[in-house]
Residue frames as qw, qx, qy, qz and C-alpha x, y, z in Angstrom:
[[0.841, -0.219, 0.494, -0.029, 109.46, 123.96, 87.10],
 [0.452, 0.720, -0.462, -0.253, 112.31, 123.02, 84.91],
 [0.393, -0.333, 0.857, -0.003, 113.09, 119.39, 85.95],
 [0.636, 0.254, -0.475, -0.552, 112.65, 117.09, 83.03],
 [0.817, -0.196, 0.441, -0.317, 111.10, 113.80, 83.79],
 [0.002, 0.437, -0.818, -0.375, 112.41, 112.15, 80.74],
 [0.593, -0.008, -0.670, -0.446, 111.00, 108.98, 79.02],
 [0.766, -0.340, 0.281, -0.466, 108.79, 106.93, 81.35],
 [0.143, -0.338, 0.930, -0.006, 110.14, 103.46, 82.31],
 [0.404, -0.134, -0.850, -0.310, 108.29, 100.27, 81.56],
 [0.668, -0.514, -0.067, -0.533, 105.24, 99.65, 83.73],
 [0.272, -0.520, 0.739, -0.330, 106.37, 98.12, 86.98],
 [0.855, 0.031, 0.414, -0.311, 104.17, 95.07, 86.61],
 [0.812, 0.557, -0.171, -0.031, 105.74, 94.38, 83.18],
 [0.220, 0.717, -0.604, 0.270, 109.27, 94.76, 84.56],
 [0.499, -0.396, 0.682, -0.360, 108.68, 92.54, 87.51],
 [0.903, 0.229, 0.257, -0.258, 107.10, 89.90, 85.36],
 [0.720, 0.615, -0.312, 0.081, 110.03, 89.79, 82.98],
 [0.012, -0.619, 0.712, -0.333, 112.63, 89.66, 85.83],
 [0.655, -0.255, 0.612, -0.362, 110.87, 86.85, 87.49],
 [0.917, 0.367, 0.045, -0.151, 110.50, 84.82, 84.26],
 [0.586, 0.659, -0.434, 0.184, 114.06, 85.27, 83.22],
 [0.175, -0.584, 0.709, -0.355, 115.48, 84.65, 86.72],
 [0.821, -0.088, 0.452, -0.337, 113.46, 81.60, 86.90],
 [0.874, 0.477, -0.085, -0.043, 114.69, 80.38, 83.54],
 [0.436, 0.634, -0.540, 0.340, 118.22, 80.86, 84.66],
 [0.772, -0.284, -0.534, 0.197, 117.80, 79.17, 88.08],
 [0.196, 0.383, -0.326, 0.842, 118.40, 82.40, 89.98],
 [0.236, -0.425, -0.710, 0.510, 117.19, 83.30, 93.43],
 [0.015, 0.704, 0.405, 0.583, 114.33, 85.76, 92.55],
 [0.483, -0.827, -0.265, 0.115, 114.14, 86.99, 96.16],
 [0.561, -0.464, 0.139, 0.671, 117.80, 88.00, 96.13],
 [0.356, 0.314, 0.444, 0.760, 117.48, 89.53, 92.72],
 [0.181, -0.694, -0.374, -0.588, 114.61, 91.62, 93.96],
 [0.504, -0.231, -0.539, 0.633, 116.12, 92.64, 97.23],
 [0.055, -0.881, -0.399, -0.249, 113.73, 95.40, 98.55],
 [0.467, -0.777, -0.048, 0.420, 116.22, 97.10, 100.88],
 [0.443, -0.251, 0.393, 0.766, 118.83, 97.69, 98.17],
 [0.173, 0.530, 0.646, 0.521, 116.10, 98.48, 95.65],
 [0.179, -0.899, -0.377, 0.131, 114.55, 101.11, 98.03],
 [0.379, -0.666, 0.171, 0.619, 117.88, 103.08, 98.13],
 [0.357, 0.022, 0.565, 0.744, 118.48, 102.81, 94.41],
 [0.030, 0.643, 0.636, 0.425, 114.92, 103.98, 93.59],
 [0.041, 0.166, -0.215, 0.961, 114.60, 106.58, 96.33],
 [0.622, -0.393, -0.375, -0.564, 111.45, 105.03, 97.57],
 [0.454, -0.492, 0.557, -0.493, 110.78, 104.17, 101.28],
 [0.034, -0.178, 0.983, -0.026, 111.33, 100.55, 102.24],
 [0.392, 0.283, 0.774, -0.408, 107.77, 99.84, 103.18],
 [0.553, 0.624, 0.026, -0.552, 106.43, 101.29, 99.85],
 [0.290, 0.507, -0.747, -0.316, 108.95, 99.34, 97.87],
 [0.219, -0.022, 0.953, -0.209, 107.88, 96.11, 99.61],
 [0.497, 0.482, 0.476, -0.542, 104.24, 96.96, 98.81],
 [0.473, 0.642, -0.313, -0.515, 105.04, 97.62, 95.16],
 [0.134, 0.348, -0.916, -0.147, 106.90, 94.30, 94.84],
 [0.282, 0.193, 0.902, -0.263, 103.85, 92.59, 96.07],
 [0.080, 0.384, 0.715, 0.578, 101.80, 94.16, 93.39],
 [0.118, -0.743, -0.559, 0.350, 99.99, 96.66, 95.60],
 [0.256, 0.797, 0.223, 0.499, 99.32, 100.24, 94.53],
 [0.495, -0.365, -0.264, 0.743, 101.41, 102.97, 96.12],
 [0.113, 0.943, 0.311, -0.037, 100.06, 106.54, 96.23],
 [0.540, 0.207, 0.025, 0.816, 102.12, 109.43, 94.96],
 [0.189, -0.803, -0.472, 0.310, 101.14, 112.06, 97.33],
 [0.095, -0.780, 0.069, 0.615, 101.35, 115.73, 96.17],
 [0.626, 0.767, -0.068, -0.122, 102.47, 117.14, 92.82],
 [0.842, 0.353, -0.147, 0.380, 105.76, 116.74, 91.01],
 [0.094, 0.753, -0.340, 0.555, 107.45, 119.61, 93.00],
 [0.702, -0.535, 0.322, -0.343, 106.69, 117.80, 96.18],
 [0.992, 0.041, 0.054, 0.106, 108.16, 114.60, 94.88],
 [0.588, 0.587, -0.275, 0.484, 111.29, 116.38, 93.75],
 [0.215, -0.730, 0.401, -0.510, 111.83, 117.84, 97.28],
 [0.884, -0.329, 0.250, -0.218, 111.15, 114.47, 98.97],
 [0.950, 0.247, 0.017, 0.189, 113.38, 112.56, 96.58],
 [0.349, 0.739, -0.296, 0.494, 116.16, 115.18, 96.88],
 [0.465, -0.651, 0.409, -0.439, 116.10, 114.97, 100.64],
 [0.968, -0.107, 0.221, -0.058, 116.19, 111.18, 100.50],
 [0.798, 0.481, -0.145, 0.332, 119.07, 111.16, 97.95],
 [0.132, 0.740, -0.440, 0.492, 121.22, 113.50, 100.19],
 [0.675, -0.527, 0.358, -0.371, 120.40, 111.54, 103.32],
 [0.976, -0.041, 0.215, 0.016, 121.57, 108.21, 101.91],
 [0.714, 0.607, -0.140, 0.319, 124.65, 109.53, 100.07],
 [0.622, -0.690, 0.150, 0.337, 128.21, 109.81, 101.45],
 [0.299, 0.864, -0.387, -0.117, 131.43, 111.35, 100.11],
 [0.709, 0.409, -0.552, 0.157, 134.70, 109.36, 99.47],
 [0.108, 0.349, -0.723, 0.587, 135.49, 109.59, 103.25],
 [0.347, -0.345, -0.871, 0.029, 132.12, 108.05, 104.16],
 [0.062, -0.354, -0.457, 0.814, 130.74, 111.34, 105.42],
 [0.345, 0.765, 0.539, -0.068, 127.65, 113.25, 104.38],
 [0.447, 0.433, 0.228, 0.749, 128.31, 115.77, 101.66],
 [0.160, -0.421, -0.235, 0.861, 128.73, 119.46, 102.77],
 [0.385, 0.787, 0.478, -0.068, 125.98, 121.53, 101.20],
 [0.023, -0.865, 0.231, 0.444, 128.54, 124.20, 100.48],
 [0.335, -0.318, 0.754, 0.467, 130.44, 121.76, 98.39],
 [0.396, 0.468, 0.778, 0.140, 127.34, 120.63, 96.51],
 [0.186, 0.895, 0.256, -0.314, 126.42, 124.26, 95.89],
 [0.087, -0.723, 0.469, 0.499, 129.85, 125.11, 94.56],
 [0.369, -0.048, 0.851, 0.370, 129.88, 122.08, 92.22],
 [0.286, 0.540, 0.766, 0.200, 126.48, 122.75, 90.70],
 [0.129, 0.227, 0.153, 0.953, 126.50, 126.61, 90.72],
 [0.387, -0.663, -0.551, -0.327, 123.70, 126.99, 93.13],
 [0.195, -0.676, 0.303, -0.643, 123.33, 129.29, 96.13],
 [0.194, 0.070, -0.902, 0.379, 124.17, 127.33, 99.44],
 [0.387, 0.088, 0.504, -0.767, 120.88, 128.45, 100.97],
 [0.710, 0.224, -0.324, -0.584, 119.05, 126.87, 97.97],
 [0.556, 0.183, -0.809, 0.041, 120.82, 123.53, 98.57],
 [0.040, -0.058, 0.762, -0.644, 120.10, 123.71, 102.33],
 [0.592, 0.129, 0.174, -0.776, 116.42, 124.25, 101.62],
 [0.694, 0.268, -0.513, -0.428, 116.33, 121.38, 99.11],
 [0.472, 0.164, -0.843, 0.202, 118.06, 118.72, 101.17],
 [0.157, 0.013, 0.690, -0.706, 115.90, 119.56, 104.25],
 [0.081, 0.463, 0.880, 0.060, 112.81, 118.92, 102.30],
 [0.109, 0.661, 0.312, -0.674, 111.78, 122.59, 102.52],
 [0.567, 0.714, 0.386, 0.138, 110.56, 124.44, 99.39],
 [0.441, -0.262, 0.197, 0.835, 113.46, 126.33, 97.66],
 [0.252, 0.616, 0.107, -0.739, 112.53, 129.49, 95.71],
 [0.676, 0.512, -0.263, -0.461, 112.95, 127.70, 92.48],
 [0.895, -0.132, 0.425, -0.016, 113.94, 124.27, 91.00],
 [0.619, 0.747, -0.207, -0.129, 116.15, 125.10, 88.15],
 [0.023, 0.641, -0.764, 0.074, 119.39, 123.53, 89.70],
 [0.837, -0.158, 0.424, -0.308, 117.72, 120.12, 90.26],
 [0.870, 0.462, -0.173, 0.010, 119.11, 118.59, 87.11],
 [0.384, 0.645, -0.545, 0.375, 122.57, 119.36, 88.20],
 [0.522, -0.499, 0.517, -0.459, 121.82, 118.33, 91.79],
 [0.960, 0.040, 0.217, -0.172, 120.81, 114.82, 90.61],
 [0.783, 0.529, -0.271, 0.184, 123.83, 114.56, 88.35],
 [0.077, -0.730, 0.563, -0.380, 126.14, 115.51, 91.23],
 [0.651, -0.295, 0.633, -0.299, 125.01, 112.25, 92.91],
 [0.037, -0.213, 0.899, 0.382, 125.31, 110.34, 89.60],
 [0.361, 0.434, 0.800, -0.201, 121.55, 110.19, 89.01],
 [0.109, 0.368, 0.580, 0.718, 119.33, 111.10, 86.11],
 [0.264, -0.166, 0.111, -0.943, 116.71, 113.99, 86.61],
 [0.647, -0.214, -0.540, -0.494, 114.04, 111.29, 86.51],
 [0.480, -0.138, -0.762, 0.412, 115.21, 110.07, 89.91],
 [0.008, -0.120, -0.393, 0.912, 113.69, 113.19, 91.35],
 [0.424, 0.100, -0.138, -0.890, 110.49, 113.21, 89.36],
 [0.414, -0.043, -0.862, -0.289, 109.31, 109.62, 89.03],
 [0.737, -0.413, -0.016, -0.535, 106.30, 108.30, 90.87],
 [0.566, -0.465, 0.665, -0.147, 107.11, 105.44, 93.32],
 [0.886, 0.181, 0.427, -0.008, 106.21, 102.73, 90.85],
 [0.594, 0.784, -0.141, 0.112, 108.17, 104.49, 88.03],
 [0.089, -0.826, 0.530, -0.169, 111.13, 104.90, 90.27],
 [0.719, -0.260, 0.639, -0.087, 111.16, 101.16, 91.22],
 [0.852, 0.444, 0.278, 0.004, 110.76, 100.14, 87.70],
 [0.390, 0.869, -0.274, 0.133, 113.54, 102.43, 86.50],
 [0.319, -0.690, 0.635, -0.138, 115.87, 101.22, 89.26],
 [0.810, -0.049, 0.581, -0.061, 115.21, 97.65, 88.04],
 [0.691, 0.693, -0.100, -0.179, 116.16, 98.27, 84.48],
 [0.148, 0.669, -0.728, -0.009, 119.89, 97.39, 84.95],
 [0.524, -0.162, 0.805, -0.228, 118.78, 94.16, 86.65],
 [0.765, 0.485, 0.327, -0.270, 116.50, 93.35, 83.72],
 [0.466, 0.796, -0.363, -0.129, 119.35, 94.09, 81.37],
 [0.149, -0.553, 0.816, -0.083, 121.79, 91.96, 83.22],
 [0.683, 0.071, 0.687, -0.236, 119.33, 88.96, 82.89],
 [0.702, 0.675, 0.068, -0.216, 119.47, 89.47, 79.13],
 [0.047, -0.738, 0.617, 0.270, 123.22, 89.04, 78.77],
 [0.812, 0.352, -0.272, -0.379, 123.86, 86.60, 76.03],
 [0.505, 0.431, -0.744, 0.076, 126.93, 84.41, 76.72],
 [0.830, -0.504, -0.219, -0.098, 126.27, 83.50, 80.34],
 [0.742, -0.040, -0.235, 0.627, 129.75, 84.54, 81.07],
 [0.205, -0.924, -0.216, 0.240, 129.92, 87.59, 83.38],
 [0.460, -0.500, 0.306, 0.667, 133.46, 88.55, 82.57],
 [0.362, 0.237, 0.659, 0.615, 132.95, 88.14, 78.85],
 [0.071, 0.818, 0.517, 0.241, 129.83, 90.48, 78.87],
 [0.276, -0.883, -0.058, 0.374, 131.47, 93.21, 80.94],
 [0.393, -0.344, 0.459, 0.719, 134.44, 93.29, 78.55],
 [0.272, 0.400, 0.688, 0.541, 132.05, 93.23, 75.50],
 [0.039, -0.858, -0.494, -0.134, 129.79, 95.89, 76.78],
 [0.223, -0.974, 0.015, 0.032, 132.05, 98.27, 78.76],
 [0.523, 0.668, -0.402, 0.344, 135.68, 97.32, 77.97],
 [0.570, -0.708, 0.356, -0.218, 136.41, 96.33, 81.59],
 [0.521, 0.507, -0.687, 0.016, 139.48, 94.11, 82.04],
 [0.384, 0.016, -0.858, 0.341, 139.08, 92.49, 85.42],
 [0.593, -0.579, -0.064, -0.556, 136.68, 91.97, 88.26],
 [0.255, 0.276, -0.816, 0.439, 138.10, 90.96, 91.67],
 [0.725, -0.469, -0.275, -0.423, 135.94, 88.81, 93.94],
 [0.296, -0.677, 0.577, -0.348, 138.76, 88.31, 96.40],
 [0.116, 0.248, -0.961, -0.038, 139.16, 84.58, 95.40],
 [0.416, 0.190, 0.758, -0.466, 135.48, 83.76, 96.21],
 [0.053, 0.228, 0.801, 0.551, 133.45, 82.19, 93.43],
 [0.383, 0.086, 0.140, -0.909, 130.22, 83.98, 92.72],
 [0.439, 0.339, 0.818, -0.150, 126.91, 82.24, 92.52],
 [0.206, 0.403, 0.612, 0.649, 124.87, 82.78, 89.31],
 [0.114, -0.868, -0.481, -0.054, 122.52, 85.05, 91.24],
 [0.415, -0.739, 0.061, 0.527, 125.45, 87.09, 92.57],
 [0.423, -0.013, 0.506, 0.751, 126.87, 87.32, 89.05],
 [0.093, 0.667, 0.612, 0.415, 123.55, 88.68, 87.73],
 [0.284, -0.900, -0.295, 0.148, 123.28, 91.15, 90.49],
 [0.470, -0.505, 0.243, 0.682, 126.94, 92.31, 90.06],
 [0.327, 0.264, 0.592, 0.688, 126.43, 92.69, 86.30],
 [0.054, -0.803, -0.543, -0.241, 123.24, 94.73, 86.98],
 [0.381, -0.832, -0.111, 0.387, 124.94, 96.98, 89.48],
 [0.429, -0.290, 0.400, 0.756, 127.86, 97.64, 87.09],
 [0.208, 0.500, 0.612, 0.576, 125.48, 98.23, 84.10],
 [0.168, -0.873, -0.457, -0.031, 123.53, 100.64, 86.26],
 [0.422, -0.700, 0.049, 0.575, 126.53, 102.63, 87.45],
 [0.364, -0.150, 0.501, 0.771, 128.02, 102.95, 84.03],
 [0.142, 0.603, 0.636, 0.461, 124.81, 103.72, 82.30],
 [0.247, -0.891, -0.345, 0.163, 123.99, 106.39, 84.85],
 [0.503, -0.490, 0.231, 0.673, 127.44, 107.81, 84.43],
 [0.316, 0.203, 0.592, 0.713, 127.00, 108.07, 80.77],
 [0.031, -0.752, -0.549, -0.365, 123.63, 109.85, 81.06],
 [0.380, -0.799, -0.259, 0.388, 124.63, 112.19, 83.97],
 [0.579, 0.596, 0.094, 0.549, 127.55, 113.63, 82.08],
 [0.157, -0.888, 0.177, -0.393, 128.60, 115.60, 85.19],
 [0.723, 0.043, -0.549, 0.417, 131.81, 114.55, 87.12],
 [0.461, -0.881, -0.059, -0.087, 132.10, 115.51, 90.67]]
């Protein structure tokens, strides 16, 4: 087993408590900030499990870390699409990460591949950190909420100013529609998450 789990995220209860407190202080819609369907896809955790975790319930992590890796990899492949909106061809994934096509086929189908040494590159192909494959459900949800928590900490209260300050972006188009404060916080969290993941992954497709 060569998939590094990385540093563990904050305990989920603490992450949720901070998000709810800061969202309340800023007058944001907490239910919109903690959208379980979007969170489920970001975390790689089934929707019903995500909902239970947001309610403060315990969620079992069946099997060992290798089983989690296979389940999470199959989930990631199932929800991902290429630039044309189509599922990725496993042959293309294999060529990009230097893995045998049969290994990729086995992994994305949830079967047990002969080894897991290409998993870090597999996660990076989809713009994810290796921890996406190894986290328990609670860890995965907490880690997926990290950009949201960071977005609620932005200092100036001005979305555009913070994006320019943190990432050097020069414009954000909303097609002439003003954003609510909740939408601004969600947008900043999404961009923060995308750019942070891109920095950590270090692999361009």
